[in-house]
C-alpha positions in Angstrom: 0.0 0.0 0.0 1.2 3.4 -0.8 1.4 6.4 1.5 0.2 10.0 1.3 3.6 11.5 0.4 6.6 12.7 2.4 8.0 15.7 3.9 10.4 18.0 1.9 12.9 19.3 4.4 14.6 21.4 1.7 11.6 23.5 0.9 11.6 27.2 1.8 10.4 27.9 5.3 11.3 24.4 6.5 9.3 21.3 6.2 6.3 21.4 3.9 3.7 18.9 2.8 3.6 18.0 -0.9 1.7 14.8 -0.6 -1.4 15.8 -2.7 0.4 15.8 -6.1 2.5 12.7 -5.3 -0.6 10.9 -4.0 -2.6 11.7 -7.1 0.2 10.3 -9.3 0.9 7.1 -7.3 -2.8 6.5 -6.9 -3.3 6.7 -10.7 -0.4 4.4 -11.3 -1.6 1.9 -8.7 -5.2 1.8 -10.1 -3.9 1.3 -13.6 -2.7 -2.1 -12.5 -6.2 -3.0 -11.2 -7.3 -4.7 -14.4 -8.4 -4.2 -17.9 -10.8 -1.4 -18.8 -13.2 -1.3 -21.7 -13.6 1.0 -24.7 -15.1 4.4 -24.0 -18.1 3.8 -26.3 -19.2 0.8 -24.1 -18.7 2.4 -20.7 -21.5 1.9 -18.2 -23.5 5.2 -17.9 -24.1 6.2 -14.4 -25.1 9.3 -12.4 -24.2 10.8 -9.1 -26.1 13.4 -7.2 -23.2 15.7 -6.2 -19.5 16.3 -6.9 -17.9 14.5 -3.9 -19.9 11.3 -4.5 -19.2 11.4 -8.3 -15.5 11.5 -7.6 -15.7 8.4 -5.4 -17.8 6.6 -8.0 -15.3 7.6 -10.8 -12.4 6.2 -8.7 -14.1 2.8 -8.1 -15.5 2.6 -11.6 -12.4 3.8 -13.5 -12.5 3.4 -17.3 -15.5 1.1 -17.2 -18.0 3.9 -16.3 -19.1 7.3 -17.6 -20.2 9.4 -14.7 -22.8 12.3 -15.0 -22.9 14.7 -12.0 -25.9 16.8 -11.1 -24.6 19.2 -8.5 -21.1 20.3 -9.5 -18.1 21.7 -7.8 -18.7 24.6 -5.3 -22.4 24.2 -5.6 -24.8 23.6 -2.7 -26.7 20.3 -2.8 -29.0 21.4 0.0 -30.6 24.2 -1.9 -30.2 22.8 -5.4 -33.2 22.9 -7.7 -33.3 20.3 -10.4 -34.1 21.4 -13.9 -35.5 19.8 -17.0 -32.0 19.4 -18.2 -31.2 17.3 -15.1 -34.0 14.9 -16.0 -32.5 14.5 -19.4 -29.0 13.9 -17.8 -30.1 11.0 -15.8 -32.6 9.4 -18.1 -29.9 7.6 -20.0 -28.0 6.3 -17.0 -28.3 2.7 -15.6 -27.4 3.6 -12.0 -28.0 6.8 -10.1 -25.8 7.1 -6.9 -27.1 9.3 -4.1 -26.0 10.0 -0.5 -29.5 9.6 1.0 -30.2 10.5 4.6 -32.2 13.5 3.5 -29.1 15.2 2.0 -30.8 15.5 -1.5 -34.1 17.0 -0.3 -35.1 17.4 -4.0 -34.5 13.7 -4.9 -38.2 12.5 -4.5 -39.3 15.3 -6.9 -36.6 14.5 -9.5 -37.4 10.8 -9.4 -41.1 11.4 -9.8 -40.7 13.9 -12.6 -38.1 11.8 -14.5 -39.8 8.4 -14.1 -36.2 7.2 -13.7 -35.9 3.8 -15.4 -32.6 2.9 -13.9 -31.5 1.7 -10.4 -31.3 4.2 -7.5 -28.3 3.4 -5.3 -28.1 4.9 -1.9 -24.4 4.6 -0.9 -25.1 5.1 2.8 -27.5 2.1 2.9 -26.7 -0.2 5.8 -24.5 2.4 7.7 -25.5 3.8 11.0 -25.8 7.7 10.9 -25.2 10.0 13.7 -28.0 12.2 15.0 -27.8 15.7 16.1 -30.1 18.4 17.6 -31.1 21.0 15.0 -33.6 23.8 16.0 -34.7 21.8 19.0 -35.3 18.6 17.1 -33.3 15.4 16.9 -32.4 14.9 13.2 -30.2 12.6 11.1 -26.8 14.1 10.0 -26.5 13.3 6.3 -22.8 14.4 5.9 -21.4 10.9 6.3 -18.9 11.5 3.6 -16.9 13.7 6.0 -15.7 10.5 7.7 -13.2 8.6 5.6 -13.9 5.4 7.6 -17.5 5.5 6.7 -16.5 6.4 3.1 -14.7 3.0 3.0 -18.0 1.3 3.6 -19.7 3.5 1.0 -17.1 2.3 -1.5 -18.2 -1.3 -0.8 -21.8 -0.4 -1.7 -20.6 1.4 -4.9 -18.5 -1.5 -6.1 -21.3 -3.9 -5.3 -23.8 -1.9 -7.4 -21.4 -1.5 -10.3 -20.7 -5.2 -10.3 -24.3 -6.1 -10.3 -24.9 -3.8 -13.3 -21.7 -4.9 -15.1 -20.7 -8.5 -13.9 -17.9 -8.7 -16.4 -16.1 -5.8 -14.5 -16.7 -7.2 -11.0 -13.0 -8.1 -10.4 -11.9 -4.7 -11.8 -14.3 -2.8 -9.5 -13.3 -4.9 -6.4 -9.6 -4.3 -6.9 -10.1 -0.6 -7.4 -12.3 -0.4 -4.3 -9.6 -2.2 -2.3 -6.9 0.2 -3.5 -9.1 3.3 -2.6 -9.9 1.9 0.8 -6.1 1.6 1.3 -5.7 5.3 0.4 -8.5 6.2 2.9 -6.7 4.1 5.6 -3.5 6.1 4.8 -5.6 9.3 5.0 -6.9 8.5 8.5 -3.3 7.7 9.8 -2.0 10.9 8.3 -4.8 13.0 9.8 -4.3 11.5 13.3 -0.6 12.4 13.1 -1.5 16.0 12.1 -3.9 16.4 14.9 -2.0 14.5 17.6 -0.1 17.5 19.0 -3.3 19.5 19.6 -4.8 19.0 23.2 -8.6 18.3 23.4 -9.3 21.7 24.9 -8.1 23.4 21.7 -10.0 21.2 19.3 -12.8 23.7 18.5 -13.7 25.1 15.1 -16.4 27.5 13.8 -17.8 27.0 10.4 -20.9 28.2 8.4 -23.3 25.2 8.8 -23.2 22.0 10.8 -21.5 19.9 8.1 -18.5 18.5 9.9 -20.1 16.4 12.7 -18.8 13.1 11.4 -15.3 14.6 11.0 -15.5 15.9 14.6 -16.7 12.5 15.8 -13.9 10.6 14.2 -11.1 12.9 15.2 -12.2 14.5 18.4 -13.0 18.0 17.2 -16.0 20.2 18.2 -17.5 22.1 15.3 -19.7 25.1 16.1 -22.0 26.6 13.4 -24.6 29.3 13.2 -26.6 27.4 10.7 -28.0 23.9 11.2 -27.6 20.6 9.4 -28.7 22.3 6.1 -27.8 25.6 4.6 -31.5 26.2 4.0 -31.8 26.9 7.8 -31.3 30.5 9.0 -29.3 31.4 12.0 -31.3 33.2 14.7 -30.0 36.4 16.2 -29.8 34.5 19.5 -27.7 31.8 18.1 -25.3 34.2 16.5 -25.0 36.2 19.7 -24.3 33.0 21.7 -21.6 32.0 19.3 -19.9 35.4 19.6 -20.0 35.1 23.4 -18.5 31.6 23.2 -15.7 32.8 20.9 -14.8 35.7 23.2 -15.0 33.5 26.3 -13.0 30.5 25.1 -10.5 32.2 22.7 -11.5 30.3 19.6 -9.5 31.4 16.6 -10.2 28.6 14.2 -13.0 30.3 12.2 -13.7 29.2 8.6 -16.0 30.0 5.7 -17.2 27.2 3.4 -16.9 26.9 -0.3 -20.7 26.4 -0.8 -21.9 29.1 1.7 -22.2 32.9 1.6 -19.3 34.1 3.7 -21.0 37.2 5.2 -22.4 35.6 8.3 -19.1 34.0 9.3 -17.3 37.3 8.5 -19.8 39.2 10.7 -19.4 36.8 13.6 -15.6 37.0 13.4 -15.7 40.8 13.2 -18.0 41.1 16.3 -15.9 38.5 18.2 -12.6 40.3 17.1 -11.1 37.3 15.5 -9.8 36.6 11.9 -11.4 34.3 9.5 -8.7 31.6 8.8 -9.8 30.7 5.3 -12.1 28.2 3.6 -13.1 24.6 4.3 -14.6 22.4 1.7 -17.8 20.9 3.1 -20.5 19.5 0.7 -18.7 19.9 -2.6 -15.5 19.6 -4.4 -14.0 22.8 -5.9 -12.5 24.1 -9.1 -9.6 25.2 -6.9 -6.7 22.8 -7.3 -6.5 22.1 -3.6 -9.9 20.3 -3.6 -10.7 18.7 -7.0 -10.9 15.2 -5.5 -12.2 13.9 -2.2 -8.7 13.0 -1.0 -7.4 16.5 -1.7 -10.4 18.0 -0.1 -9.9 16.0 3.1 -6.2 16.8 3.2 -6.8 20.5 2.8 -9.4 20.6 5.6 -7.3 18.7 8.1 -4.2 20.8 7.4 -6.3 24.0 7.8 -8.1 23.1 11.0 -4.9 21.7 12.6 -3.0 24.9 11.9 -5.9 27.1 13.1 -6.6 25.1 16.3 -3.0 25.5 17.5 -3.8 29.2 18.0 -6.9 28.5 20.2 -6.4 29.3 23.8 
């Protein structure tokens, strides 16, 4: 199994991480050995509801699949509104992969309007979700993809669905799934090493909406957010005031915007609490920015960013 990269002690400013590019190259070479692909004109047409899931499906499916994505990079799946063009996009696919757990609130309408003839595959099926309190109610947290350990199980579901639809490629899909699970294992080990020096009391981060609960659960980080489990929810003045008081009282300096959310609310909170916004985290979507064009890159960026910022917490 290959690792996430290595440290370059000769880089300016001391040691620097350059694993993302090396990882992408090594991963591509490793997966090339996974087995024969098939010609482009015979690829299995499949769809995926949003960019992160589409990337995972592409990795497992390799050259045997042609993946159509509905909600693209830097777009918000929570508030997405399907169009007639989306109906046309998925009508020709044999499988349509979705997160489920209420993440795609528009999914029932799309399925009804499209009379989808293929197979709907919920990649979180069989996995136990976490629950959370949102606006006084206990709800299911749909952001399971923020935990790479759970993504490993989602990969199994993806490979099984592809194999059922394309039995001739079952060995190919299984090998690619195994390799990707190995990369996710490496990612978890690396993340734990980055976070190890940070004491529990400093592991607090503020973001736009409550999208990082699974990440926090896996790595012992407390995430605060003015908005709830969906970006459709609106932060109350009381909640915002409470967060500002918490930041002032505890000395939290790890404050981030998200790539899918309007930054103004976080910027306002940071200004009133007299702290600086540390940058951007990638929550529910990949990005056109080179640092988060794949799930592995997205996760590495987020861990590096929060680890650096939490060190400044009091």
